[in-house]
Phi, psi and omega in degrees: 000137180275164179296324180296319178294321179293324181297335182276355179285156183297322181298314182283335171295322175296318178299320179297320178298319178298317180296321180293316178298317179300318180294321180296315181297314180297321179294323177298317175296323178296316176299319179299319179294324175297321178295320178296322178295320178298321177296317180295319178296321179296321178295319177299316179300319179295318179298314181298319184284328192249328194301315183260018180288161177291135179299140179244153173303140186300325183291340179283332177266325181238083183295333177241158183297331180259013180286142169175132174239147183302331178295344181269357180302136181078357180290130182280139176234153179243130180226154178230135182171216180218150177284139172263080188296334179292344181257014182301143179230154176243121177276120185284165171055055178239083182291151175218121182058034179082359181254133180290151180186198187224151166265134181268114182250125180232122173299138182239116184273114180286159176300333182279354177104347178274164178243135170238137179280126180249125173270106186278352177135195191245144174227145181283158173294147182294166183287329186233004181208163182274056176196161183293148172291320181218139173240109179306134185285146173287150178298146180267166178076197182287130183225143173253125186240135167252125181222153180257132188291142174222142178287150176295164184259165177278158175290140178261104184300137176081355179273134177239165181212149178294169177305133181084002178233156177225152180268344181211145178278071180267103193293326179295322180291321177296318182298327183296336181268358180249148186258026178226164177296134186235139172291115182252356177277331184203159170237177184240134171274121185299129172252309180216154170214141182226123005287145182277135176286166178292333181213143178218162174303161182294126182285147175289133181288167177298129180296145181282143178269071185232119181278354178080184183272020188299323181295313181295322178296319181297315180296323179297319179295320178291328175293319177301318179300316179294319182297332176300316178291321179300316179295321178299312180296322179298313180297321178299313181297320180297319181289321178299319179294321179293319181292335182251026184299331181273356180283127182305320181295318178294323178295324178295314179297321179296320179295320178297319179296319181293323178297319180293320177296320177296322178295319179294321179294324178294316178297320180294321179295319178297321178296318179297319180294321179294320178295322177296318179295319180295327182287332178273000000 
């Protein structure tokens, strides 16, 4: 039986369908990894463009309280006002270096009357309770703050938090508990504050310019897709050879293949022996 005749059987058509589905799934994962790489590259571009830029007045970047574009992420803004320390919140489940902890969020009242949420940094979970042992206090009085913009987070359904803590930096929910206009499009990661306190929460480090392994993963998925067809063809050839084992022409080809394998084994043995002699 020829390979073409075997391909038309229901069983091998089914195998072909499986190989096609497998290739589609693998290709889908490959495309997804390319999309993840594009997102990582876009984040790197934002960091390069914004992180070391000169601080701008917040109203120049965020003309409305709900203004924010993803292209503004990491852009530094400068604000002057005072911290509302009585309204401080702790964002839960914020690991750093493998250690559980919290982000310290303090509403900052601008001289113009609006509030922007400032993330002053990270503190570890306490030794004996699900809250920090110590939270360094924000400076009192008039303070000038430089912070880098970050978009607000989505609500986490079903997540609850104790009094004074939140599970997500959902700015609309935070604003609902404050009696003044609040910037709900973005909050700020603290970079500098003047006057500087003697101690502050641990600052977030400069983000790494690393796009991750997405490109190599994408290529691997496409190779897997191809390998599915290679395996299909291999199995097909093996069955054709078995079905035609009594055919003289197939017997000749089988003998030739065995001769080549024996020759390769002989060459490999000679190389090993030569290496052994060289080693002694």
